Steps between C-alpha positions, in 0.01 A plus 500: 500500500758728664784309331323520159441875535866554594611296199265689268619838629866398472450373145311817413796722578728336242628719211260576208420763215257721267458731184354852467277395205226413748236729644640792690268670744618859460423720795421211736475614858392252768175590677680528830828359622448230758634585840301311757617170639163346399563560129835371375403571141375337185562437132240512224585368154346329197667162441439373145166684491383404851501755785693411814524678833752380755589618851838519667540248786795709625604857430725592210866570568738771380849433631841566344318650196307177433121532500305173510170343594281197432120498484279191532148411387415167663143458372483182290842448343747705700658778291806697609641811335850608605709803409857596587686797352825676584427872515612814681147647478194530273542438127415279205702184449508293179489126534747305289781753549801484731389557858138446400222426749438142609137410445336163550155346504439163668189283488477233768257213523588304813864396475520579126648840409521656153716814458535766234772762529702771330877550514749735338506260201140376489158656527401857419319807634556768760444581865443853625537589866316834508557572868722344764538610862621331815135409573332424165538457125281487194529455128397306194631233264433296188720199434539193283622197693650172376452159665784354703641163389283292738182679387596458131579130558149461649356623168440867588718659231296815428611838630289684758398862443439712809354832387362811667655400832500737797639469851463698820698358792620574852872479569601281796745645746 
């Protein structure tokens, strides 16, 4: 299990992308930034019409102007959401543009993993980091993800739409 989780998290931090045509949650402010060691943070998002909430197994990181985290929902099929974006501070970042955020979504069923992602050439949407401190971060996103080659070869050729997504995370030190 530990090896599978490590593999899922590593795969989740691979480059991906989005398009601002999706829902934008103007004025989003997280309820309260996480700061305790008991709450590393969470992500809430609607994936192709189905709500998903996932928790962070480790804190987010913000080092050398790269902010990243992965969140996992292990009930039933394991689902992992991962985000990585180069940024000097809060802002909105378009997916599918040079230097765009890396976003991925992985579904795992035992040893079988299916992955959808966005890169600077594929996918669409945007990611907004509305606040970012040395201790916590929060924001929102809506993205369109494309299947990787292994997922497409397995017959899953449809894009995934992650809409109305929010995150509130603690930063690891």
